[in-house]
C-alpha positions, 0 to 999 in steps of 0.5 A: 438524512432529516431535511425541513420541507420548504412549504411547511416546515415540517421535519421529512426523512429522506431515507424513509420518505419519498415526500413530506408527509405533513403537505405532500411537497416534493423534497428533490427540489428542496435546498437542504436536500440538494446541499445535503447531496453535493456534500455526499456526491463530493464526500463520496468521490473523495473516498474513492480517490483516498481508496485509490491513493491507498491501492496505489500506495500499496502497490508501491510498497509491494514493488519496493518489498520485492526489489529489495528482497531481489537485492537481498538475495544477489548479496547472499549469492554474492557472499556465498561466491566471495566466501568460496573464492577465499576459501580455495585461496585459503586451501591453495596457500595452505597447501602452498605453505604445507609443500615449502615446510615439507621441502624445508625438512627434507633438505 
């Protein structure tokens, strides 16, 4: 990040230099440096909060997906049971009807 030295007006690259290369003044007390540093600190906190929110959102999505899948498994199991019950009733009714038809033929 580049800032202007408050003492001599020279351009300081804070990533490379520890103090002003022209006059030797420290830039830690420089208003521009403090403003930029505060801005970066606030934004890094926002990034952390955004990442935490993303993680929480993904966890909630996974819970919802898991509940949906479990509900679908229960529905499939119930569908199988209901189908078997109707199949047994149908077979029972068919046997009953066949016995009635056979009784009418013999009478």
